[in-house]
Biopython code that builds the backbone (N, CA, C, O; Angstrom):
import numpy as np
from Bio.PDB.StructureBuilder import StructureBuilder

atoms = [
    (1, "MET", "N", (-16.394, -15.585, 8.698)),
    (1, "MET", "CA", (-15.042, -15.067, 8.460)),
    (1, "MET", "C", (-14.637, -13.984, 9.456)),
    (1, "MET", "O", (-15.521, -13.238, 9.879)),
    (2, "SER", "N", (-13.323, -13.827, 9.885)),
    (2, "SER", "CA", (-12.949, -12.844, 10.665)),
    (2, "SER", "C", (-12.836, -11.563, 10.174)),
    (2, "SER", "O", (-12.732, -11.352, 8.965)),
    (3, "GLU", "N", (-12.846, -10.730, 10.961)),
    (3, "GLU", "CA", (-12.915, -9.221, 10.733)),
    (3, "GLU", "C", (-11.374, -8.953, 10.039)),
    (3, "GLU", "O", (-11.231, -8.130, 9.135)),
    (4, "GLU", "N", (-10.354, -9.681, 10.532)),
    (4, "GLU", "CA", (-9.081, -9.492, 10.128)),
    (4, "GLU", "C", (-8.961, -10.003, 8.622)),
    (4, "GLU", "O", (-8.388, -9.320, 7.773)),
    (5, "LEU", "N", (-9.476, -11.121, 8.363)),
    (5, "LEU", "CA", (-9.488, -11.487, 7.050)),
    (5, "LEU", "C", (-10.066, -10.605, 6.171)),
    (5, "LEU", "O", (-9.431, -10.277, 5.169)),
    (6, "VAL", "N", (-11.256, -10.131, 6.396)),
    (6, "VAL", "CA", (-11.877, -9.484, 5.617)),
    (6, "VAL", "C", (-11.116, -8.156, 5.133)),
    (6, "VAL", "O", (-11.087, -7.628, 4.021)),
    (7, "THR", "N", (-10.502, -7.794, 6.361)),
    (7, "THR", "CA", (-9.726, -6.433, 5.949)),
    (7, "THR", "C", (-8.421, -6.726, 5.057)),
    (7, "THR", "O", (-7.876, -5.894, 4.332)),
    (8, "PHE", "N", (-8.110, -7.763, 5.201)),
    (8, "PHE", "CA", (-6.860, -8.435, 4.514)),
    (8, "PHE", "C", (-7.267, -8.448, 3.044)),
    (8, "PHE", "O", (-6.644, -7.727, 2.264)),
    (9, "PHE", "N", (-8.404, -9.320, 2.549)),
    (9, "PHE", "CA", (-8.759, -9.367, 1.194)),
    (9, "PHE", "C", (-9.088, -8.089, 0.720)),
    (9, "PHE", "O", (-8.752, -7.765, -0.419)),
    (10, "LYS", "N", (-9.730, -7.289, 1.487)),
    (10, "LYS", "CA", (-10.454, -5.860, 0.860)),
    (10, "LYS", "C", (-9.034, -5.181, 0.432)),
    (10, "LYS", "O", (-8.918, -4.610, -0.652)),
    (11, "ALA", "N", (-8.064, -5.277, 1.280)),
    (11, "ALA", "CA", (-6.929, -4.553, 0.810)),
    (11, "ALA", "C", (-6.143, -4.873, -0.266)),
    (11, "ALA", "O", (-5.446, -4.049, -0.858)),
    (12, "LEU", "N", (-6.247, -6.300, -0.605)),
    (12, "LEU", "CA", (-5.773, -6.673, -1.848)),
    (12, "LEU", "C", (-6.783, -6.823, -2.988)),
    (12, "LEU", "O", (-6.494, -7.479, -3.989)),
    (13, "ALA", "N", (-7.926, -6.238, -2.845)),
    (13, "ALA", "CA", (-8.915, -6.278, -4.025)),
    (13, "ALA", "C", (-8.723, -4.964, -4.879)),
    (13, "ALA", "O", (-9.544, -4.724, -5.764)),
    (14, "ASP", "N", (-7.868, -4.266, -4.691)),
    (14, "ASP", "CA", (-7.545, -3.183, -5.590)),
    (14, "ASP", "C", (-6.235, -3.317, -6.267)),
    (14, "ASP", "O", (-5.208, -3.573, -5.638)),
    (15, "LYS", "N", (-6.273, -3.127, -7.683)),
    (15, "LYS", "CA", (-5.213, -3.549, -8.474)),
    (15, "LYS", "C", (-3.888, -2.608, -8.085)),
    (15, "LYS", "O", (-2.760, -3.095, -8.005)),
    (16, "ASN", "N", (-4.168, -1.233, -7.862)),
    (16, "ASN", "CA", (-3.249, -0.491, -7.328)),
    (16, "ASN", "C", (-2.410, -0.800, -6.108)),
    (16, "ASN", "O", (-1.197, -0.656, -5.960)),
    (17, "ARG", "N", (-3.338, -1.264, -5.253)),
    (17, "ARG", "CA", (-2.669, -1.861, -4.060)),
    (17, "ARG", "C", (-1.969, -2.960, -4.168)),
    (17, "ARG", "O", (-1.161, -3.245, -3.284)),
    (18, "LEU", "N", (-2.161, -3.801, -5.308)),
    (18, "LEU", "CA", (-1.488, -5.039, -5.444)),
    (18, "LEU", "C", (-0.177, -4.683, -6.248)),
    (18, "LEU", "O", (0.785, -5.449, -6.191)),
    (19, "LYS", "N", (-0.137, -3.593, -6.953)),
    (19, "LYS", "CA", (1.088, -3.151, -7.645)),
    (19, "LYS", "C", (2.056, -2.559, -6.468)),
    (19, "LYS", "O", (3.270, -2.750, -6.397)),
    (20, "ILE", "N", (1.269, -1.810, -5.573)),
    (20, "ILE", "CA", (2.012, -1.252, -4.361)),
    (20, "ILE", "C", (2.817, -2.374, -3.689)),
    (20, "ILE", "O", (4.046, -2.440, -3.659)),
    (21, "VAL", "N", (2.013, -3.183, -3.194)),
    (21, "VAL", "CA", (2.623, -4.204, -2.475)),
    (21, "VAL", "C", (3.952, -5.035, -3.375)),
    (21, "VAL", "O", (5.033, -5.376, -2.894)),
    (22, "GLY", "N", (3.518, -5.206, -4.690)),
    (22, "GLY", "CA", (4.630, -6.003, -5.350)),
    (22, "GLY", "C", (5.964, -5.046, -5.466)),
    (22, "GLY", "O", (7.069, -5.586, -5.430)),
    (23, "LEU", "N", (5.863, -3.796, -5.587)),
    (23, "LEU", "CA", (6.930, -2.891, -5.751)),
    (23, "LEU", "C", (7.731, -3.072, -4.300)),
    (23, "LEU", "O", (8.951, -3.214, -4.218)),
    (24, "LEU", "N", (6.879, -3.042, -3.254)),
    (24, "LEU", "CA", (7.590, -2.720, -1.931)),
    (24, "LEU", "C", (8.161, -4.229, -1.397)),
    (24, "LEU", "O", (8.945, -4.277, -0.450)),
    (25, "ALA", "N", (7.749, -5.318, -2.012)),
    (25, "ALA", "CA", (8.301, -6.650, -1.828)),
    (25, "ALA", "C", (9.741, -6.552, -2.335)),
    (25, "ALA", "O", (10.643, -7.203, -1.808)),
    (26, "GLU", "N", (9.942, -5.720, -3.374)),
    (26, "GLU", "CA", (11.572, -5.652, -3.835)),
    (26, "GLU", "C", (12.305, -4.762, -3.160)),
    (26, "GLU", "O", (13.467, -5.102, -2.941)),
    (27, "LYS", "N", (11.876, -3.485, -2.680)),
    (27, "LYS", "CA", (12.679, -2.624, -1.901)),
    (27, "LYS", "C", (11.710, -1.476, -1.306)),
    (27, "LYS", "O", (10.606, -1.205, -1.777)),
    (28, "PRO", "N", (12.312, -0.840, -0.182)),
    (28, "PRO", "CA", (11.230, 0.355, 0.233)),
    (28, "PRO", "C", (11.296, 1.514, -0.627)),
    (28, "PRO", "O", (12.384, 1.744, -1.154)),
    (29, "TYR", "N", (10.348, 2.266, -0.855)),
    (29, "TYR", "CA", (10.066, 3.486, -1.756)),
    (29, "TYR", "C", (9.315, 4.446, -0.916)),
    (29, "TYR", "O", (8.524, 4.122, -0.030)),
    (30, "SER", "N", (9.603, 5.568, -1.240)),
    (30, "SER", "CA", (8.847, 6.769, -0.760)),
    (30, "SER", "C", (7.568, 6.940, -1.317)),
    (30, "SER", "O", (7.421, 6.312, -2.365)),
    (31, "VAL", "N", (6.618, 7.581, -0.951)),
    (31, "VAL", "CA", (5.213, 8.041, -1.350)),
    (31, "VAL", "C", (5.251, 8.520, -2.719)),
    (31, "VAL", "O", (4.473, 8.193, -3.615)),
    (32, "GLU", "N", (6.331, 9.410, -2.806)),
    (32, "GLU", "CA", (6.647, 10.011, -4.113)),
    (32, "GLU", "C", (7.025, 9.078, -5.251)),
    (32, "GLU", "O", (6.507, 9.119, -6.366)),
    (33, "GLU", "N", (8.021, 8.193, -4.850)),
    (33, "GLU", "CA", (8.440, 7.284, -5.748)),
    (33, "GLU", "C", (7.489, 6.366, -6.127)),
    (33, "GLU", "O", (7.519, 6.038, -7.314)),
    (34, "LEU", "N", (6.491, 5.771, -5.288)),
    (34, "LEU", "CA", (5.370, 4.724, -5.516)),
    (34, "LEU", "C", (4.486, 5.469, -6.574)),
    (34, "LEU", "O", (4.042, 5.032, -7.636)),
    (35, "ALA", "N", (4.325, 6.891, -5.921)),
    (35, "ALA", "CA", (3.412, 7.473, -6.856)),
    (35, "ALA", "C", (3.667, 7.761, -8.407)),
    (35, "ALA", "O", (2.814, 7.831, -9.292)),
    (36, "ALA", "N", (5.137, 7.922, -8.524)),
    (36, "ALA", "CA", (5.356, 7.841, -10.006)),
    (36, "ALA", "C", (5.480, 6.587, -10.819)),
    (36, "ALA", "O", (5.312, 6.500, -12.035)),
    (37, "LEU", "N", (5.823, 5.552, -9.918)),
    (37, "LEU", "CA", (5.663, 4.276, -10.552)),
    (37, "LEU", "C", (4.441, 3.719, -10.864)),
    (37, "LEU", "O", (4.363, 2.940, -11.814)),
    (38, "VAL", "N", (3.370, 4.036, -10.130)),
    (38, "VAL", "CA", (1.987, 3.546, -10.264)),
    (38, "VAL", "C", (1.001, 4.495, -11.182)),
    (38, "VAL", "O", (-0.090, 4.207, -11.674)),
    (39, "GLY", "N", (1.641, 5.546, -11.239)),
    (39, "GLY", "CA", (0.940, 6.624, -12.302)),
    (39, "GLY", "C", (-0.155, 7.208, -11.222)),
    (39, "GLY", "O", (-1.271, 7.469, -11.672)),
    (40, "LEU", "N", (0.059, 7.397, -10.027)),
    (40, "LEU", "CA", (-0.960, 8.046, -9.156)),
    (40, "LEU", "C", (-0.281, 9.252, -8.464)),
    (40, "LEU", "O", (0.912, 9.556, -8.431)),
    (41, "LYS", "N", (-1.364, 9.860, -7.920)),
    (41, "LYS", "CA", (-1.006, 11.138, -7.055)),
    (41, "LYS", "C", (-0.583, 10.630, -5.626)),
    (41, "LYS", "O", (-1.159, 9.687, -5.085)),
    (42, "PRO", "N", (0.458, 11.314, -5.054)),
    (42, "PRO", "CA", (1.028, 10.970, -3.748)),
    (42, "PRO", "C", (-0.324, 11.045, -2.580)),
    (42, "PRO", "O", (-0.424, 10.081, -1.822)),
    (43, "PRO", "N", (-0.982, 11.780, -2.497)),
    (43, "PRO", "CA", (-2.276, 11.467, -1.746)),
    (43, "PRO", "C", (-2.902, 10.440, -1.923)),
    (43, "PRO", "O", (-3.366, 9.807, -0.974)),
    (44, "THR", "N", (-3.033, 10.085, -3.122)),
    (44, "THR", "CA", (-3.844, 8.798, -3.426)),
    (44, "THR", "C", (-3.083, 7.536, -3.043)),
    (44, "THR", "O", (-3.735, 6.556, -2.682)),
    (45, "VAL", "N", (-1.672, 7.478, -3.097)),
    (45, "VAL", "CA", (-0.852, 6.546, -2.916)),
    (45, "VAL", "C", (-0.896, 6.263, -1.285)),
    (45, "VAL", "O", (-0.996, 5.148, -0.773)),
    (46, "SER", "N", (-0.803, 7.462, -0.621)),
    (46, "SER", "CA", (-0.785, 7.508, 0.869)),
    (46, "SER", "C", (-2.259, 6.802, 1.236)),
    (46, "SER", "O", (-2.184, 5.888, 2.057)),
    (47, "HIS", "N", (-3.314, 7.057, 0.826)),
    (47, "HIS", "CA", (-4.662, 6.482, 1.188)),
    (47, "HIS", "C", (-4.427, 4.916, 0.945)),
    (47, "HIS", "O", (-4.832, 4.140, 1.811)),
    (48, "HIS", "N", (-3.712, 4.365, -0.336)),
    (48, "HIS", "CA", (-3.556, 3.193, -0.437)),
    (48, "HIS", "C", (-2.634, 2.363, 0.711)),
    (48, "HIS", "O", (-2.900, 1.250, 1.163)),
    (49, "LEU", "N", (-1.588, 3.132, 1.022)),
    (49, "LEU", "CA", (-0.685, 2.711, 2.070)),
    (49, "LEU", "C", (-1.241, 2.689, 3.329)),
    (49, "LEU", "O", (-0.716, 1.907, 4.121)),
    (50, "ALA", "N", (-2.300, 3.442, 3.771)),
    (50, "ALA", "CA", (-2.843, 3.309, 5.069)),
    (50, "ALA", "C", (-3.762, 2.119, 5.001)),
    (50, "ALA", "O", (-3.717, 1.341, 5.953)),
    (51, "LYS", "N", (-4.578, 1.871, 4.025)),
    (51, "LYS", "CA", (-5.137, 0.594, 3.974)),
    (51, "LYS", "C", (-4.376, -0.651, 4.001)),
    (51, "LYS", "O", (-4.809, -1.609, 4.642)),
    (52, "LEU", "N", (-3.406, -0.706, 3.433)),
    (52, "LEU", "CA", (-2.241, -1.920, 3.343)),
    (52, "LEU", "C", (-1.675, -2.005, 4.998)),
    (52, "LEU", "O", (-1.669, -3.086, 5.586)),
    (53, "VAL", "N", (-1.280, -0.933, 5.551)),
    (53, "VAL", "CA", (-0.748, -0.897, 6.863)),
    (53, "VAL", "C", (-1.856, -1.359, 7.843)),
    (53, "VAL", "O", (-1.530, -2.030, 8.822)),
    (54, "GLU", "N", (-3.162, -1.026, 7.620)),
    (54, "GLU", "CA", (-4.195, -1.529, 8.483)),
    (54, "GLU", "C", (-4.487, -3.229, 8.273)),
    (54, "GLU", "O", (-4.859, -4.009, 9.150)),
    (55, "ALA", "N", (-4.246, -3.485, 7.075)),
    (55, "ALA", "CA", (-4.374, -4.986, 6.918)),
    (55, "ALA", "C", (-3.010, -5.665, 7.217)),
    (55, "ALA", "O", (-2.831, -6.861, 6.989)),
    (56, "GLY", "N", (-2.108, -4.895, 7.709)),
    (56, "GLY", "CA", (-0.733, -5.538, 8.226)),
    (56, "GLY", "C", (0.135, -6.074, 6.853)),
    (56, "GLY", "O", (0.919, -7.020, 6.919)),
    (57, "LEU", "N", (-0.066, -5.509, 5.926)),
    (57, "LEU", "CA", (0.513, -5.946, 4.617)),
    (57, "LEU", "C", (1.887, -5.117, 4.414)),
    (57, "LEU", "O", (2.805, -5.539, 3.711)),
    (58, "VAL", "N", (1.918, -3.986, 5.058)),
    (58, "VAL", "CA", (3.108, -3.112, 4.693)),
    (58, "VAL", "C", (3.279, -2.543, 6.089)),
    (58, "VAL", "O", (2.350, -2.574, 6.896)),
    (59, "LYS", "N", (4.577, -1.974, 6.402)),
    (59, "LYS", "CA", (4.766, -1.209, 7.500)),
    (59, "LYS", "C", (5.277, 0.229, 6.950)),
    (59, "LYS", "O", (5.956, 0.263, 5.923)),
    (60, "ALA", "N", (5.013, 1.158, 7.497)),
    (60, "ALA", "CA", (5.393, 2.566, 7.178)),
    (60, "ALA", "C", (6.096, 3.247, 8.257)),
    (60, "ALA", "O", (5.932, 3.036, 9.458)),
    (61, "HIS", "N", (6.959, 4.155, 7.676)),
    (61, "HIS", "CA", (7.965, 4.855, 8.476)),
    (61, "HIS", "C", (8.240, 6.216, 7.892)),
    (61, "HIS", "O", (8.271, 6.428, 6.679)),
    (62, "SER", "N", (8.395, 6.927, 8.620)),
    (62, "SER", "CA", (8.933, 8.409, 7.993)),
    (62, "SER", "C", (10.196, 8.842, 8.067)),
    (62, "SER", "O", (10.689, 8.825, 9.195)),
    (63, "GLU", "N", (10.948, 9.277, 7.065)),
    (63, "GLU", "CA", (12.079, 9.780, 6.855)),
    (63, "GLU", "C", (12.344, 11.031, 7.599)),
    (63, "GLU", "O", (11.538, 11.944, 7.423)),
    (64, "SER", "N", (13.284, 11.215, 8.355)),
    (64, "SER", "CA", (13.446, 12.799, 9.026)),
    (64, "SER", "C", (14.685, 13.376, 8.213)),
    (64, "SER", "O", (15.092, 14.516, 8.435)),
]
sb = StructureBuilder()
sb.init_structure("model")
sb.init_model(0)
sb.init_chain("A")
sb.init_seg("    ")
for serial, (resi, resn, name, xyz) in enumerate(atoms, 1):
    if name == "N":
        sb.init_residue(resn, " ", resi, " ")
    sb.init_atom(name, np.array(xyz, "f"), 0.0, 1.0, " ", f" {name:<3s}", serial, name[0])
structure = sb.get_structure()
């Protein structure tokens, strides 16, 4: 199996990441909004988002 597929499936193997992907499929959210919706702290959500970005499942951008 290719390394990309392993990264993809590992990213989706976490229930919180699945929740985050589902929410982001509806509309964009900030880290703070996602944290409140899934019941996690913002740094934990940032960690999950980094894994999802690495797997190519979401795109991140900063608001100025």
